[in-house]
C-alpha positions in Angstrom: 172.3 156.9 44.2 168.8 158.3 45.0 165.9 158.9 42.5 165.1 162.5 42.3 161.6 163.7 41.5 161.9 166.7 39.0 158.2 167.5 38.2 155.2 168.5 40.1 153.3 165.8 38.3 155.6 163.1 39.4 155.3 164.4 43.0 151.5 164.5 42.7 151.4 160.8 41.6 153.5 159.8 44.5 151.4 161.7 46.9 148.2 160.1 45.6 149.9 156.6 45.9 150.9 157.3 49.4 147.3 158.6 50.3 145.8 155.4 48.7 148.1 153.3 50.8 147.2 155.1 54.0 143.4 154.9 53.3 143.9 151.1 52.7 145.7 150.7 56.0 143.0 152.7 57.8 140.3 150.6 56.2 142.2 147.4 57.2 142.6 148.6 60.8 138.9 149.6 61.0 137.9 146.1 59.8 140.2 144.4 62.3 138.9 146.5 65.0 135.3 145.6 64.1 136.1 142.0 64.2 137.8 142.2 67.6 134.8 144.2 69.0 132.3 141.6 67.7 134.3 138.7 69.0 134.7 140.4 72.5 131.0 141.0 72.6 130.2 137.5 71.6 132.5 136.1 74.3 131.1 138.5 76.8 127.6 137.3 76.2 128.6 133.6 76.1 130.5 134.1 79.5 127.4 135.9 80.9 125.0 133.2 79.7 127.3 130.5 81.3 127.8 132.5 84.5 123.9 132.8 84.8 123.4 129.1 84.3 126.1 128.1 86.6 124.5 130.4 89.3 121.2 128.9 88.8 122.5 125.4 89.0 124.4 126.2 92.2 121.6 128.3 93.8 118.5 126.2 92.9 118.6 123.2 95.2 115.8 120.8 96.3 116.0 119.3 99.7 114.4 115.9 100.9 112.9 116.5 104.3 111.3 113.1 104.8 111.5 109.7 102.9 109.4 106.5 103.3 108.5 103.5 101.3 105.2 101.6 100.7 105.4 98.0 101.8 104.0 95.3 99.9 104.2 91.5 99.5 105.9 90.0 96.5 103.6 87.9 94.2 105.8 85.1 94.2 105.1 81.7 96.0 107.6 82.4 98.7 106.0 85.8 99.4 107.8 88.3 101.5 107.7 92.1 102.3 109.5 94.5 99.8 109.3 98.4 99.2 106.9 98.7 96.3 107.2 102.6 96.1 109.4 105.4 97.3 108.0 108.6 98.4 110.0 111.7 99.0 108.7 114.9 100.7 110.6 117.7 99.2 111.0 121.4 99.5 113.2 124.2 97.8 116.3 125.6 99.5 116.4 129.2 100.8 117.4 131.5 97.9 116.3 129.0 95.2 114.2 130.2 92.3 110.8 128.5 91.8 111.2 124.8 91.3 109.2 123.5 88.4 108.2 119.9 89.3 106.8 119.2 85.9 110.2 119.8 84.3 111.9 117.8 87.0 113.6 114.4 86.0 114.5 111.7 88.4 117.3 109.4 87.8 116.8 106.1 89.8 119.6 103.7 90.3 119.8 100.4 92.2 121.7 97.2 92.0 119.4 95.8 89.2 118.1 98.9 87.2 119.1 102.4 86.2 116.2 104.5 84.9 115.5 108.2 84.1 111.9 109.0 85.0 109.9 112.2 83.9 106.7 113.7 85.4 103.6 111.6 84.6 101.4 114.8 83.6 99.1 114.3 86.6 97.8 111.1 85.0 98.6 108.9 88.0 98.9 105.9 85.4 102.5 104.8 86.4 104.0 106.3 83.3 106.3 108.6 85.3 106.7 110.0 88.8 103.8 111.4 90.5 103.6 114.5 92.7 101.2 115.7 95.3 101.1 118.9 97.3 100.8 118.4 101.0 97.5 119.7 102.5 99.1 121.9 105.1 101.1 123.9 102.6 98.3 124.6 100.1 100.2 123.9 96.9 99.1 121.9 94.0 102.0 119.6 93.5 103.5 121.3 90.2 105.9 123.8 91.7 107.8 124.8 94.7 107.5 128.5 95.3 108.1 129.1 98.9 110.5 127.5 101.3 107.5 126.4 103.4 105.9 124.4 100.5 106.0 120.8 100.6 105.5 118.3 97.7 105.4 114.4 98.0 107.2 112.9 94.9 106.4 109.2 94.5 108.1 106.5 92.2 106.3 103.2 91.6 108.7 100.3 91.7 106.0 97.5 90.8 105.7 96.0 87.4 103.0 98.6 86.4 105.4 101.5 87.3 107.9 103.3 85.1 111.0 101.4 86.6 111.3 97.8 85.8 114.4 95.5 85.7 115.0 92.5 83.7 112.5 90.5 85.9 109.9 93.2 85.1 109.9 94.8 88.5 112.2 97.0 90.7 110.8 96.5 94.2 113.6 96.8 96.9 114.0 94.0 99.1 115.0 94.1 102.9 118.7 95.4 103.0 118.6 96.9 99.6 119.7 100.5 98.6 119.3 102.8 95.7 120.0 106.4 94.7 117.4 108.8 93.6 118.8 111.9 91.8 116.6 114.8 91.3 117.4 117.4 88.4 115.5 120.4 88.1 114.9 122.7 85.0 118.3 124.7 85.6 120.3 121.5 85.8 120.8 121.6 89.5 121.1 118.1 90.9 120.3 116.6 94.3 121.0 113.0 95.3 119.3 111.1 98.0 120.3 107.6 99.1 117.6 105.2 99.9 118.3 102.4 102.2 115.9 99.8 103.1 116.0 98.2 106.7 116.9 94.6 106.9 113.5 93.7 108.5 110.1 95.0 108.4 107.2 94.9 110.9 104.5 92.6 109.7 101.8 95.2 110.7 103.5 98.2 109.2 102.2 99.5 105.8 105.2 102.0 105.4 108.9 102.1 106.3 111.3 105.0 106.6 114.2 104.9 104.0 
């Protein structure tokens, strides 16, 4: 019923075959282990990167400490006062990394327009939002390094600014509202709601929003 191996030569051939099969199994196992190790390392690296990005997005926060609008008259025949520019005084939250204002983007949304605005490069030509370091904090307007730093971020809403609606302008009329979303270099977002009072003082040049 069973095959018997009668010679040493036959036994040697069987032994060599078994050894070859064993070596092949070891090689396959080693390759599989290598693939698993590489995959695990890649996943660990991706998880670490994702965790770091998430941590930065949560930790890096900008706060608006004051907001006001410049008042101007419309250029139409029935002229009336509108907010022609929004100004936000911002700082970085405690525990945040340095906030690079030149890498910041501003998403502005009102009932008539939605625009994404970038830094104007210090040109002051209305091509983007402008920044200015406040004198009492001794910063140049390009970065928030300490929690005591204050930078004024301004967005021009007139026809010469970066935000225009279908009528060629985006000034906010009395009672209007808008949302200004600030997104820093890490992807962290801060939203500020702008609400314009229903009436302005005739003698005022600015109004809190």
